[in-house]
N, C-alpha and C positions, 0 to 999 in steps of 0.2 A: 501492500500500501504505500510507502513511502515513494515511489515512483509518482504515484499520485499524484499524491499533498506537490511534488516540486514540479508536476506538468499544472500546477494548479496555479501556485505561484507568478508559476512563466507565465502565464496568462495572463494573470491579471499584472504585472509590470514589463507584460511587453504583445496591448495585443491582438497580434496573429490572427489568430482567429474566436469567435466564440464559444464559448465555454456547453452551446449542446451540443453544436460540431463535434466536438471532441464524443458528448454520450453520447447522441446518436454511428457518432465508428462507433467504437468500445462498443456498442450495445450487437450492430452489424458481425462482428468482425472476431466476438468469440466465440466460442461450441459451444449444445446448446449445455451442455456438461457445465462451464462457470459461470449463467446467469443466470445464477442464485450469489456468483459476488458480485454481481451489478450496484445494487442500490452499495456498500460500503464501500465499493471507486468511487459511483461520485460524489457519499460522501468525505472521504479526501481530498476528489480536486473540488470541492469547495470548505475545503475549510481550512487546505493550498490558496483558493483566491485570496482568505483576509495575508497575508501578507504580504501588503508593498514597501517596495523598497524603500527608504530615503535616500531624498535627491543630495545630492551630493554637488556643492558649491563650486 
C-alpha cells in the first residue's frame, strides 16, 4: 500500500492525472482475485493526497 500512498502524494503535488483516472485504471488492470483490495488502494491514494509539499523559496 505504500506505493499507493506515494502515488497519491505525487499526484497531489504534480497533478498530471486526476485521481479518478488512476482509480479507473487500477480497477480495469487488477485481476478479479485482487479486486477485494481496491477499497484499500483507493483509501491509500486519498491519504497520500493529503501530503502537499511546501513551497521552496
